[in-house]
C-alpha atoms as one frame of an Amber mdcrd trajectory, in Angstrom:
protein
  70.711 109.254 153.196  70.338 107.712 156.635  69.446 110.097 159.430  71.958
 109.968 162.248  71.831 110.703 165.988  74.099 113.826 166.094  74.976 113.343
 169.805  76.452 109.858 169.170  77.782 110.179 165.736  81.343 111.207 164.766
  81.219 112.981 161.366  84.571 113.071 159.982  86.640 113.629 156.743  90.243
 113.826 155.582  90.472 117.638 155.952  88.365 120.613 157.127  87.206 121.570
 153.605  85.169 118.379 153.355  83.046 119.240 156.421  83.173 123.139 156.566
  79.693 123.612 155.501  78.415 121.186 158.277  80.614 123.228 160.838  78.651
 126.386 160.007  75.507 124.679 161.272  76.748 124.311 164.842  74.617 121.297
 165.476  77.168 118.386 165.210  79.050 117.867 168.460  81.363 115.343 167.018
  82.675 116.928 163.908  86.333 116.749 163.220  88.606 116.008 160.145  90.978
 113.062 161.034  93.799 113.655 158.507  94.887 112.510 155.029  95.853 108.988
 154.499  95.106 105.610 156.178  97.777 105.968 158.951  96.738 109.444 160.015
  93.061 108.409 160.033  93.782 105.393 162.157  95.803 107.245 164.679  93.437
 110.281 164.950  90.155 108.102 165.024  91.572 105.784 167.663  92.597 108.829
 169.836  89.191 110.452 169.360  87.088 107.300 170.132  89.171 106.627 173.394
  88.392 110.377 174.459  84.726 110.149 173.446  83.222 106.870 174.530  79.746
 108.151 173.761  80.254 107.852 170.123  78.358 104.927 168.634  78.463 105.579
 164.928  80.890 107.059 162.314  80.076 108.857 159.166  82.820 109.662 156.691
  82.225 112.416 153.982  85.013 112.522 151.474  85.987 112.289 147.859  87.299
 109.298 145.654  88.611 108.633 142.175  86.811 106.169 139.883  88.747 103.307
 138.220  88.555 103.624 134.373  86.555 100.405 134.200  83.808 101.613 136.499
  80.843 103.480 135.019  80.222 105.995 137.806  80.119 109.539 136.479  81.863
 112.607 137.959  79.872 114.003 140.837  78.080 110.867 141.577  77.865 109.863
 145.404  78.543 106.282 146.402  78.480 104.483 149.606  81.086 101.715 150.008
  80.186  98.315 151.388  83.786  97.082 151.599  87.212  98.687 151.763  90.512
  97.067 150.823  94.030  98.203 150.757  95.876  96.872 147.680  99.033  98.803
 146.555 100.005  99.666 142.996 103.583  98.733 143.717 102.534  95.131 144.277
 100.259  95.092 141.270 103.167  96.116 138.914 105.745  93.953 140.607 107.713
  96.707 142.056 107.302  95.491 145.580 105.737  92.812 147.602 102.735  93.605
 149.772 102.483  91.832 153.120 100.316  90.104 154.103  99.960  89.022 150.509
  96.142  88.747 150.970  95.396  91.718 153.211  92.079  91.569 154.975  89.216
  93.960 154.050  86.712  95.736 156.203  82.905  96.076 155.847  80.896  99.158
 156.181  77.198  99.929 156.805  76.493 101.152 153.276  73.408 103.332 152.437
  71.258 101.527 149.913  69.969 104.923 148.751  73.385 105.163 146.841  75.410
 102.729 144.656  77.043 100.190 147.059  80.574 100.024 145.866  83.889  98.402
 146.709  86.654 100.829 147.594  90.449 100.394 147.405  92.333 102.483 149.848
  96.105 102.281 149.209  98.725 104.402 150.976  99.441 106.591 147.810  97.381
 107.968 144.909  97.378 105.773 141.903  98.806 107.760 138.977  99.467 104.790
 136.774  97.719 103.488 133.811  96.417  99.909 134.568  96.469  97.786 131.469
  93.890  95.111 130.534  96.009  92.189 131.946  96.563  93.823 135.418  92.988
  95.138 135.411  91.763  91.520 135.891  93.375  91.545 139.304  91.718  94.811
 140.374  88.554  95.019 138.399  86.371  94.225 141.521  87.552  97.624 142.915
  85.292 100.567 141.641  86.721 103.542 143.440  89.847 104.684 145.329  90.086
 106.739 148.426  93.146 107.171 150.764  91.527 107.141 154.217  88.857 104.436
 154.374  90.943 101.440 155.279  92.625 103.027 158.288  89.230 104.471 159.599
  87.352 101.134 159.258  90.251  99.075 160.720  89.994 101.166 163.832  86.230
 101.267 163.964  86.119  97.424 163.780  88.351  97.145 166.817  85.979  99.485
 168.726  82.934  97.813 167.253  81.572 100.821 165.796  79.750 100.843 162.451
  80.940 103.140 159.711  78.838 104.592 156.763  80.808 106.512 154.253  79.597
 108.832 151.459  82.118 109.538 148.795  81.715 111.896 145.898  83.570 111.035
 142.659  86.037 113.782 141.732  88.448 112.182 139.252  89.334 109.194 137.205
  92.163 107.145 138.736  95.304 107.452 136.545  97.951 109.944 135.402  95.567
 112.931 135.515  93.726 111.967 138.614  95.498 114.352 141.062  95.003 117.408
 138.869  91.325 116.493 138.263  90.780 116.192 141.931  92.254 119.683 142.525
  89.930 121.039 139.991  86.727 119.358 141.185  86.967 118.663 144.958  85.469
 121.976 146.077  82.321 121.796 143.997  81.910 118.074 144.551  82.280 118.481
 148.391  79.676 121.251 148.551  77.276 119.007 146.757  77.958 116.134 149.141
  77.709 118.321 152.220  74.506 119.989 151.048  72.962 116.671 150.331  73.907
 115.362 153.750  72.601 118.554 155.542  69.242 118.148 153.732  68.806 114.812
 155.306  69.854 115.533 158.825  67.379 118.360 159.603
């Protein structure tokens, strides 16, 4: 993992449980969860950066689901190089996403981990994606609910983002239940790995 300047780095997550082990160390001055979902992330990160102009880097620690066609195992840590926001309703023809070709945002990925392409829709995907529809999404490897909102704001502030996501579930009908079972142990693993490289 990269080593970060603690005084100039916002370390964030979706909720407190994803950074609670770091909080016990009392050495990260910019350590705050920014909320679940793209919208909440965008609002909270924007507000935080306006109030803390000394922040020059953002690190996100979180979880993600792996799409069934990707080979990443449970518990693997990945570092996205791109994040998109494509909606399942659009894929299945239940709605029309505008713009029809939404932009994506780049991250400063950590080459010590698999560099992946993340999809960050507004809702958790609980649908099976058949072979025909898979062709339209197979460049996505993992799914996370916060990365698009976070990176969109960071790009406006011209602040680089590095994300570390631990795989907790397979995207699909059982994904949410798998996440509930696995997130705590997976988060502990991710936080402990991060702490080991920041001392």
